[in-house]
N, C-alpha and C positions, 0 to 999 in steps of 0.2 A: 474645645469645648473642657469641662472638667467635671468629673461629680469624685464626691467619696462619701465611702459606705465606712462607718463604725460598727461593730459586733462583736462581741465576745473577745475583747481585747486585739481584736484585726484591724488593721488600717488598711484599706484598698485605695490608693490613686490610681487614674485610671486618665492617662489622658490621651485628645485627639483620637476621638472613637470615630469621626468624621474622616479623619485620613484613611489611608490605604489598608492600615492593620493596627494604627493603637501600640503604646509603649506601656506596659503594664511592670510596675516595682511591687513586691510585697514587701512590706517591714513589719515584723514582729515587735509583740511587746507581752507576750502571754507568759505565764510562768515558768522560770527556768527548770522548776522541778520535776512539772510535767515529763514524765517519759517519752509524749507522742512529740511535746514540742523542741525535745531537744534534739530530735532523731530530725524534725523538718529544719533544725537550724542546718545543719550537718549538708541536708539533701539541697537545702536551697541557700546557698551561701550568699549574704546582703551584701556583693558586690556591687560600686555602681553600673559596673558596665553588664551587669547579667541580666536576662531576662526570663522569663517562666513562659517557657513557647507553648506551655498547657494551654495557658490563657487566649493563647493566637485561634484558636478552634474556636472556643465560644465565640468570640469579636464575633470572627468570621460566619460562623452558623447565625447569629443574632444578625447581621448584615445582611445573608443573603435572603433572609425569609423576613423582611423587616416587620411586614405588617403582622405575622403569625405571633415573633418571640420579641421583638422591640420592649426592654428594660425589663424581660422576663427570662432569660436565659444566660446571659454574662451577669450575674448574681452571687453573692456570698457565699449562698449553700453550694453552688455548683464549684465555685475555686478553691474550696473545703474539701469536695468530695473528690476532683481531681486530685489535688495535692494528698490528700490519705489513700487514692487507688493508689498513685506512683511510690509512696512508701512501701504500701503493701509489696507492689510487683518488685519491686526493685532491691528495697533493701530486706523484707521479709521471707519474698519467694526467690529469691537474688535471678533475677528474671531483666537482665538488661536489655536499653532499647538498642536501636540498630547503630545510630551516629555513635554512642556510644564502647559500642565493641566493634565497631571500624579503629576509632579514635585510641581504643586500648591496643591495636593489631591482633585481636584475635581470630578476626574474618577477612576473608580479601574484600576489596572496596570495588572489586571488578564484578560483584554479582547484581542481579536486578535489583535497583531500591527506589520506593518515591519519596523525594524530597520538596519540602515548599520553598520558596523563594522569602525568606525572611527578611533580607536588607538588600541592596545595592550597593557596595565597595566602591570607593572612589580612591585612587592614593595619586598622590602629583608627586612627580620627581626632576631637580633641573638637570639635566644632559649638555656635554659641549653641544653649541651648536654649528651649519656650517660655518659661518663666519666667526672670524678669530676675533675671541671678547667676548663675544655673545654667548646667550646657554639659551639653553631649548627645554621648552618644559612638558613633561610627557606625562598623560595621564592612562592609570594600569585600574581597570574594571574588573572586579571580583564579586562574587556572587556569596552571600552568606545563606546557608542553606540549613534546613531545621525537620527534625523527623518528627516534632511538635511536644520533644523532650531536653533536645540539646542541640546546638549550634556546631555546623563544622564551616570552613572557607572554604571558596571553591574557585581556580584559576581556569579561567576559559581561553577558547582560543577567537582568532579575529572574527570568526563567523558567527559566533554567537555573541562578541560583543556589537557587533550589528545588530542582532538580532535587538539584545538588551537598548540600543539607542533607538530602534526605531518601535520599541515599546511593544514588539511581541512579546516578548519576557518582563514583567515587571513582577514588584513586591505582590507575591501573593500567589504566583503561577505555583501550580503542582508540575514537576518534572520527572520524566520515567528516565533513570540512567543507569546505562552499560558501561563494562569494561573502563571503571572508574580508575583513576592510581591515587593512591597515597603517595604524598611526597613529603619532605623535611626531615624530621628527626628521625633516628633507625630505632629507636626504641618505643614504645606508646606513651600515651598519655593519659590522663583523666581528666573529662570535664568538668569536675567536682574542683580539681586545684583552683587555689585561689591565681595562681601566675595563667592559669588559661583563659582567651579571650578569643572569641570567635572572629572579631571583627577590627583585631587590630593587624597591621602589616603585619609585627613580628609574631603572628602565632607559629609555634612549631609545627602543627603536620596540617594539611590542607590537601582539598583533593584534585585532582586534574580531570579536567571533562572534556569532550570535544563533542563538535556539530552532531557526525553521523550517528555518536551513540549516546544523544539526548533528545528527547521530544517531549512535548506537551501532555500533559494528562489529563484528564478527566478531572472533570473539580469537587467529585465527591469520590477520589479515589484515596482510597487507604493509605496512610502515610508509613513509610518502613519497606523490608524486605520483599519482594514478588513471591508469593507461592511459586513454585518449579511448573505446578499444573498451568500456570498461566503463563509462562514462559517471560522474556525479554522481549528486545527491542527486536522485530522481524520485516525487513525493508520491504515493501510492497510492489515499488517500481525504480528501477533506474535514476529516473528524473527526481527522484526524492535525495539521491545521493549529491554529497557535496565536494566536491573535488577539495581538495588539502582538509577535510573536515575529520580525519583519522577514521581509523579502522570499520567496517563494517561489522555489527554483531551479528547480523543473521539474515541470509536472505535465498531464494529459491530461484535459482538459474538453470536453463535448458542450454545447452552444447547446440548451436545453429553450426557450428564449422568448426572443424580441428585442424590447425596444419601441420603438417610435419615436425618430428622432433630436431630442433636445434639443439646445437653446444656452442655458447661462449666462450672464446679460448682468450687469456690472458696470458702475455709472457712478459715476463719483469726481466729487463735488463738496465745495465748501465749504475753509476753510483747514486742517482737519482730515485731509482727506483719508481718507475714512474711504467705503470701498464701499456699495451699497446691491445685495441680487443681486435676480436676479429668473430662473425659469427661463420660454424661452418655445417654441414650437414653432417648425416650419420657418417655417410662415406668418407668425409674429409677428416671427419673427429678421430676414425679410424685411421687412416693415412697419416696424418698428421702426428698423434701419437706413438703409433708405430715408428718414425720417424725419430719423434724425441727419445726415443726405450734405445734405439740405434745408438744416436749420435749419445746417447748418456754411459752407455753400454761400452763403449769406443774409449768414450776419455777415461773412463775406470779401468782398461783394462791398460790404458799408457803408462797411468800410475800405478800400477797392481804390484808390478816386478819392482820398482826402486821402493814403492810402500815396505812392500813384504823385507824385503832385506835389511832396511832403515831397521824398520819396528822390530825384526827379532834381535839386532843390534843391541839395540836401547831395552831390552824386553830381558836380555841375557846378562843385564851389565846385575841385575838384581837377582838373578839366579841365585839360590842356596850354594854355597860352597863345597859339598858333595858330587851336586850335579854339573859344576864347573871341571872337578878334579876329573870327573868319569869320563866326560867330553874331549878332555885334551889329553887322555892318557892313550895308550898306545892300541888297546884291546880294551873298548868300553865294558866289553862282555864278561874277562876276567877281572876287570877290577869292579863290578858289581858285583861277582861271587864273593871277594874276599871281604867286603865292606860288613858291617855290623848291621842287625834288624833296624836297629833307628836308621842308621843312615839310609838304608833302602826306603824305609817308607818314606823320609822325604824327600829323595829322588823320587818315587812313583808319584807322590805328592804334585811334585812338581812336573811331572810326566802326563799329568793329567790336566791340571791348570794352564800347562802353557801354550797349547793349542786355541783356547777358549780367550785367555788373554792377547793372543797374539792374532787372533783371526777380529778382536775387537781394536786393537792400536791401527789394525790394516785399513779398517773402513773408517775408523774416526780421520783418516791421516788421508785418505783417499777424499773423504771430503771436503776437508780441509782447502787437498788442494784445490777440486774443483769449485772450491767458491773463490779461492783465491783467482782465478782466471774469470772470472765473472761469468760465468753460464748462465745463460736465460732460463727462468724460474718457469715452470709452464705448468696453469690452473683451466681446468675445463668446467663448465657450469651447465649441464645439461636442463635445457628450459621447451616447454611447448607453449604457442599462443592460439588461444581460442578466440572464437566470435559468439559471446553469450548474449539470453535477453534473458527479463524476468518470465519464470512461469507465473500462468495466471488460468487458475479455475472456471472464471466469470466467463462472461460474455464478452472480453474485450477485443475488439478486432486489431488484427497484426498490423494493420496499418499505423495504427496508436504504439506501438511498442517501439522503444528506443533500444538500440546495442550497445554494447562497452566491447570494450576488446582486453581479456582475459590473459596474463602469462601466467602460470606454475614454472617456480624455478625450483632446480634441485628435485626435478620431479623421476618420481620412481618407477621403475618398470611397471610394479602395480597398479599406480596411480595411472599411471599414462594408458592401463588396459581399462581403466575405469572410465576413463576421460572421454568417452568414446559419442559420435554425432549422433543427438535424440534423447542422449540421457539429462535427467531432471537428479540435479546435488542442492543440497542445503547446507553452503559452506558457511561458516561462522571467521571472524577474527581475519576479515578478506580486508588485504590493504587497497588504496584510493590514493593515487598520485594525484600531484596540483593541480597539473596541466593536461588537457585533452589534446590529442593527436586525428589529425584528421577528421575532426568530427565526433569522435569515438572516446568513451571516458575508456580511461585507462585503469585496471584494475590489475591488482598482484595477490598471488598466492604464494606462502613460503610455509616451511617447516611446521609455524603454527598454527596454520589454517587447519580448519577440520573439515573434512569434506564424507558430505554421508550420502548415498544415494538414495532417493525416495521410490514409490514403487510405479512400477511399470504403469505407462501414462496411455492412452490411446491415443489414435492419432490426431484425432480432431482437436482432442484438447491442448498437443502440442500445436497442431495447425492455429489456435489462439492465440497460445505464446507469439506468433511468429516463426516457428521452427516450418522448414521446407524441407525436404531429402535433397539433399544432393544428384544432380542430374546435368552431364554433359549438355553444351548448346551444339546446336545445329550451325554448320558455318552458313546458310542465311540469314541465321537469328546474328551470328556473329557481327557480319558485314552490317546487317543494319544497326545494329550497335557501332559499330565503329563511326559510321556514317551519322549518327546522334550522338554525339557524347553527353555523356552526363557525369554533372560535376561530382559526383558521390561514387569515391574509390572502391565501396564496396560493389556497387553496381555495375563498372567494368571488370570486376574478379571474374573469373568465367572457367570453367573445366570443359575440354575438349576432347572428342575422339575423330580419329579423320587419318590418312593414309600419306605418307612421307613422299612430296614431291621430288624436291631437290634441297641438297646444303650446299650453304656460299659461303666461303670464307671473306668477311668483308673489311678484315682489316687480324694483325696481329692476337689481337683481343677483344674480337668480335666476330661473331658468326651466326648466320639467318639460316633459318629452316621455314621451307615453306609447305604449307599442308593441304590438301584438297579431297575432295569426295565424289560423289555422285554429278553433284552440280556442275560439276569443276569452276565454282570460284575458290580461291586460294586464301591462305593467311597466312603473314609472315611474322614470324617471332624472330626477336633477334634478343639474343645474350651477350651481354659482357661478362668475361672470364680470364682468366690467369694465361699466360702466355703458354706454361708447361698443360692444362687441360686439352687434351686433345680430342675427347669426346664431352662436348659443354651440354648436348642431349641425352646424356645416357642411356644412349643405341646402341654400344657394342658392336657387334662384328657384324649387325644387320645389313643386309643388304637393300637395296631398291624395294620399294611398295610394300613398305612396313607396316602398319596398321597400329597407331600409336596412342596412349591413353596420358592427356597432359592435364594437370590440376594448379587451378590458380594463378593463370594467365592474367596478366594485366592486358587489356585493350585499349591502345590507342587510336590518334585521328586517323582516318582513311587515307591509302596512300593515291592521289589524284595522276599520278604518274601510272603506276603500277595496275592501277584498279585492282587492288584487293586490300581485304581488312589487314590491319596491323595489329602486335602485341608484343610486349617486352616479359622474360623472364624474371620474375624477383626473386626476394630473396627466400620466399615460400614456397616457388614454383617447384613441382617434381614430377617425376614420370613414375603411373601408378602401373602395378602389373594385372590390374583386375580386370576379369574376363564376364563379359556383358552379351546379351542379344547382338546390342549394336555392333560390337567391337567383332562377333562372328560374321555379321551381316557382309561389314566391309573387308575383310580379309577376304571374303568370296568373290567378293566385286574386284578388288584388286587383281586377283590371278585370272578374271575370266579376260575376253576381248575387248571388250567392253571398256571395262577398267583399265586394262594397258593402253587402249587408244585414248582415252581421255586424260589418262595420267600424260603419254608422250604427250598431247596437243598441250598440254597446262606446262610441261618443262621447256617444250619449243616455244612457246611464249615469252616464257620467262628468260632466256638465253637470246633470245632476239632481242627484248625490248618492246614489245607489242602488247599492248594493254589486255588482260585477260578476260574480258569479257564487254561487249557492246563498246561505245566509244568513250572517249575522253568527257569531261567537261567543259562547259564554256570558255573555262580561261585555262585551259591545259591542252594541249596539242602532241603529238610526235609524228614524226617526219624519215622517211628513209631516203636519200638522195646522196647527191655530189656538190660540193661547193665549186659553183662554178668560179664565181668573182664577188671582190667585196669594193666597195666604194663609198665617196666620202659625202654625207646627205645632203645637198641643195650646194655643192662645192664648197661648205661648209668646212675646215681643218680643224676639225676639233676632235680627237681621239675616240673618247666617249660616244659619239655620234655615227660610227662606222656602221654600215650594213651590208650583208650579204646578200647573193643570189643562189638562189639552190636548186636544183632539177631534181625534182621528186614525181617526174613522169608524168605531168598534166602538159598542155601546151603552155602554159607561160609559167617562167619561174617562179619561187615564193623567194617573197623578199622581209626579211627579220633583221632587227638590231641585232649586232654584233658587237657582245661588251667586251672589251679587253683583254678581260682575267683569261675569257673563253677563247680568244685568238692564238694567245699563248699556250694555252693546251691544246689546241688543233695542231700548234704546228710541235709541241712535243710530239702527241701524238703519230706524226706524220715523219716524224724521225729527222727534221732537218737542221741539222747542227747550226748550220752556218747562218739559217734564216735564226734561230733560237737566239744565239750569241750576238746577231743584231739586233734582237727583240728585247733584252736584259741591257745594251747598251744606250739605244737608242729611246728618245722622247716619242717619237711617232716614229710607226711604221710604215715603211716602205711598199706604199698601196702597190705600185706596178712589178716589186718584185715581188709579194702577194700573189697577186694575179697570174704571173707567169709561172710559179711554182705551183699553184693548185690547178692551172691548165695543162701542166706538165707531168699531172704527180696524182692521178684520179683515183681517190678512193672512197668505199661505200660511206655515210659516215649515219651513226644514229641520232638525231637530232630531238632534243627538247625544248616545245616553246610554250610562253606564256602571253597572252593576249593581255595588251596595257588598256587601262580603261580608256576614253573619247570622250570626251565633249562636244556638244554642237553636230554639227554636222559632217565633222570630220570622221573617218573610216577609221576603225581600229587598228593597231599595228600589234606586230606580233615583236616579241623578245625571246633570243637563246637563253637558256637556262642551265642547258648541258648537253655535253657534246661527247659523243665516243666512236669508237669504230663498230661499223655495223656486222655481226655477226652473222656470216653469210651462209655457213652450213646450216643456223638455225632457222635462219630465214628459207632455205629450200628445204626442210622437212616441213617445215609451218605449211608451205605450199601444198607440197605432196597428199599434208594427211587429208 
């Protein structure tokens, strides 16, 4: 569709009003002597690629209200008024529009601004394909944005490109943009230059915008910079954040859980300067830094003597001749008294400068010597990890709230004191990682992140946002959690206050601690640690019956053999020194007769290998008894089908399958070297030899069984899964209790 309007020498050709926008070009044939026309000719250059963006607004308004404004809004008079208004504002009053200020590099491109999509630009380029000899065509999508006066190209990320492809962003959409970056030429450009064209790929300047800093604006939003009172983009929910979509401009977060401060240690060694990273606690960081400083000091002392003598010799070669003569003389004091005032001044000046120069040369010599030895370079970066949720003042229920993990790098003491649980912060310029971990969005804060605490909120408002005050779980609750494991890692992370029953060394780098309370239930926590760590649970020199408070313990599957809940000591687990009413209550119970008896019974059961409470499950059993004999099932000579008869105090012996590897272990436990060598060199054990040995060397054994599933009318069978020597003393104490 084409309309042609002629009036007072202006000819306006408006093409495609039924399209998305319409393209308007203004051609001038006014009197060149007219002052207004000469200025308008400068302001609106007659380039084939230039567009009069101010007519877009007229076109859009007319199409938005066709019944009221059709054919009456986009008219010659309105176009002329727009041109005149632009002339008066920009040339007469020197008020430049927002895009021109950005292109001139007079204002920051990161300020909140509303721009309109004038055109979607698609550029195709050829590159090398995966197969040799074949080229691959790639398409780059850019947006041409306008403030109604001038246009600027914008490079968008992959998420915004997807939104453009899905027509969520189209020509005519208004975008609210924050934290944009201007790239290209280091110097500003003027959009009135004939060489500038916002729709060309070679445009000298362009904006870079990201998804998290871009939102659709209302259709009637005013183009240009946003008023400071209105502010920019504030993210309302964590679900509105796109991973890998750039930094978050602003968001209100409530800290639900704060983990202990940690340190990321980097040791750079070798020629390739490849760092090895280790996560350390505050105590480990202090110890490692002290060791590093001591090694560095010893290395410096080793080179200090040689450095001093060598540097002094080199420095003295450049000393003044007067000073050299004085030093080699028989009496330097007498020599100094005989020389002239000018020579004394030279000697005095050198005596003042020499210690400073010597110290500088020695330090440089020591540093070069240590670098030549390829001594490891150590760097340490403090950080704190937190669990956060968006803060809501409305009636949103906590169950609908999403959670995220926030890591604050290079955290200062002031920031650490600010980042307390239950605190509401407004964070600006917050980073987002591309990948989530364990289902949690990963946020990061650095030195560029601004943290502003908001006013103290009531507990009711915090609860609406999903905040729960940290409280230790009871052992009853922990045992139930261990039996019914949740898939969510956070749901299985607990704090616990209990009494230490026993500590067991399970290996050189593995230790377990058993906790209990008035219920007689137990929690077994295991920790992997270095071989040099003699106190993995930070108990110090405390003796038995110690009440401890552990945080951030990860609960694992229930132990069917020991009949107790289990947990692991993770990277952020720690022992706290807080004292509350529950800890005081447990401390009184531990030192009472009832507490001593309960803890003693728990320890006796642990040492004897008897379940903590109740019976085992249907699939697991434990027996204490003597191995009477072994035999092959139904005369079958298959070493995998050997069975054992066990005397466990009942009328009939217990019969169970005895796996070959457990027979080897039993032989080792009974310390029969002759049988052990026989088992290593023979494919089949000699049944008669084993039976003879078991009958002559009876020892009380602790045996664990698993009930094998059966089908039809067959009776279930038992299979031995663990074997060890029974602790007779512990069994006796348990029976005497």
